[in-house]
FIDO-132675 format. One record per residue (C-alpha): x negated, y negated, z negated; residue in three letters; residue number from 1. Coordinates in Angstrom, 1 decimal. Example, Ala and Ser with C-alpha at 12.3 -4.5 7.8 and 13.67 -1.06 7.14 Angstrom:
REM FIDO-132675
+--------+--------+--------+------+-----+
|   east |  north |     up | type | seq |
+--------+--------+--------+------+-----+
|  -12.3 |    4.5 |   -7.8 |  Ala |   1 |
|  -13.7 |    1.1 |   -7.1 |  Ser |   2 |
+--------+--------+--------+------+-----+
END
This chain:
REM FIDO-132675
+--------+--------+--------+------+-----+
|   east |  north |     up | type | seq |
+--------+--------+--------+------+-----+
|   33.8 |  -12.3 |  104.4 |  Met |   1 |
|   34.2 |  -16.0 |  104.2 |  Thr |   2 |
|   34.2 |  -18.1 |  101.0 |  Asp |   3 |
|   37.4 |  -20.1 |  100.8 |  Val |   4 |
|   38.9 |  -22.9 |   98.6 |  Thr |   5 |
|   42.7 |  -23.1 |   98.6 |  Ile |   6 |
|   44.5 |  -26.2 |   97.3 |  Thr |   7 |
|   47.9 |  -25.6 |   95.8 |  Val |   8 |
|   50.4 |  -28.4 |   96.7 |  Asp |   9 |
|   51.8 |  -30.6 |   93.9 |  Asp |  10 |
|   55.3 |  -29.0 |   94.1 |  Asp |  11 |
|   54.0 |  -25.6 |   93.2 |  His |  12 |
|   51.4 |  -26.4 |   90.5 |  Leu |  13 |
|   53.9 |  -25.2 |   87.8 |  Ala |  14 |
|   54.1 |  -21.8 |   89.6 |  Ser |  15 |
|   50.5 |  -21.4 |   90.5 |  Ile |  16 |
|   50.5 |  -17.8 |   89.2 |  Asp |  17 |
|   53.0 |  -16.9 |   91.9 |  Glu |  18 |
|   50.9 |  -18.6 |   94.6 |  Val |  19 |
|   47.8 |  -16.7 |   93.4 |  Val |  20 |
|   49.7 |  -13.4 |   93.6 |  Ala |  21 |
|   50.8 |  -14.2 |   97.2 |  Ala |  22 |
|   47.2 |  -15.2 |   98.1 |  Val |  23 |
|   45.9 |  -11.9 |   96.7 |  Arg |  24 |
|   48.6 |  -10.0 |   98.6 |  Ala |  25 |
|   47.5 |  -11.6 |  101.8 |  Ser |  26 |
|   44.0 |  -10.1 |  101.4 |  Gly |  27 |
|   42.0 |  -12.8 |   99.7 |  Val |  28 |
|   39.7 |  -11.6 |   96.9 |  Gln |  29 |
|   40.4 |  -14.3 |   94.3 |  Val |  30 |
|   37.3 |  -15.1 |   92.3 |  Thr |  31 |
|   38.5 |  -18.2 |   90.3 |  Gln |  32 |
|   41.7 |  -20.0 |   89.5 |  Val |  33 |
|   41.6 |  -23.6 |   88.3 |  His |  34 |
|   45.2 |  -24.0 |   87.3 |  Ala |  35 |
|   44.8 |  -27.5 |   85.8 |  Ala |  36 |
|   43.7 |  -28.9 |   89.2 |  Ile |  37 |
|   45.5 |  -26.5 |   91.5 |  Gly |  38 |
|   42.4 |  -24.8 |   93.1 |  Ile |  39 |
|   42.0 |  -21.2 |   94.0 |  Ile |  40 |
|   38.6 |  -19.9 |   95.0 |  Ser |  41 |
|   37.9 |  -16.6 |   96.7 |  Gly |  42 |
|   36.7 |  -14.7 |   99.8 |  Thr |  43 |
|   38.6 |  -13.6 |  102.8 |  Met |  44 |
|   38.2 |  -11.9 |  106.2 |  Ala |  45 |
|   37.9 |  -14.5 |  108.9 |  Pro |  46 |
|   41.3 |  -13.4 |  110.5 |  Asp |  47 |
|   43.2 |  -13.9 |  107.2 |  Ala |  48 |
|   43.6 |  -17.7 |  107.5 |  Arg |  49 |
|   46.8 |  -17.4 |  109.5 |  His |  50 |
|   48.5 |  -15.4 |  106.7 |  Ala |  51 |
|   47.5 |  -18.0 |  104.2 |  Leu |  52 |
|   49.2 |  -20.8 |  106.1 |  Thr |  53 |
|   52.5 |  -19.0 |  105.7 |  Ala |  54 |
|   52.4 |  -18.9 |  101.9 |  Ile |  55 |
|   54.6 |  -21.4 |  100.1 |  Arg |  56 |
|   52.5 |  -23.6 |   97.8 |  Gly |  57 |
|   49.3 |  -23.5 |   99.9 |  Val |  58 |
|   48.5 |  -27.1 |  100.6 |  Gly |  59 |
|   45.1 |  -26.8 |  102.2 |  Ala |  60 |
|   42.6 |  -24.1 |  103.1 |  Ile |  61 |
|   38.9 |  -25.0 |  103.3 |  Glu |  62 |
|   36.3 |  -22.4 |  104.5 |  Glu |  63 |
|   32.8 |  -22.8 |  103.3 |  Ser |  64 |
|   30.3 |  -23.5 |  106.0 |  Pro |  65 |
|   27.8 |  -20.7 |  106.8 |  Gln |  66 |
|   24.2 |  -21.6 |  107.1 |  Phe |  67 |
|   21.3 |  -19.5 |  108.4 |  Gly |  68 |
|   17.6 |  -19.8 |  108.8 |  Val |  69 |
|   15.7 |  -18.4 |  111.7 |  Ala |  70 |
|   13.0 |  -15.8 |  111.0 |  Pro |  71 |
|    9.6 |  -17.3 |  110.2 |  Pro |  72 |
|    8.1 |  -16.0 |  113.5 |  Asp |  73 |
|   10.8 |  -17.4 |  115.8 |  Ser |  74 |
|   10.0 |  -20.3 |  118.1 |  Pro |  75 |
|   10.9 |  -23.9 |  117.1 |  Ile |  76 |
|   14.5 |  -24.6 |  117.9 |  Gln |  77 |
+--------+--------+--------+------+-----+
END
């Protein structure tokens, strides 16, 4: 699963609940809704991004970067 931040476009801020419902229906597990600023936070499968782009009201989709640390006994990289 990938952490994602979805920005609702200005034209749909008044109907953010409908956008949230559509985002949930696309498979995103919504964790927070910041209605005042038009931000939806959640997690999604990596292949769910395409479905999000088709939702009316979704202005931007930002996936959180994934970081990893090599095991302590691995060679220097």
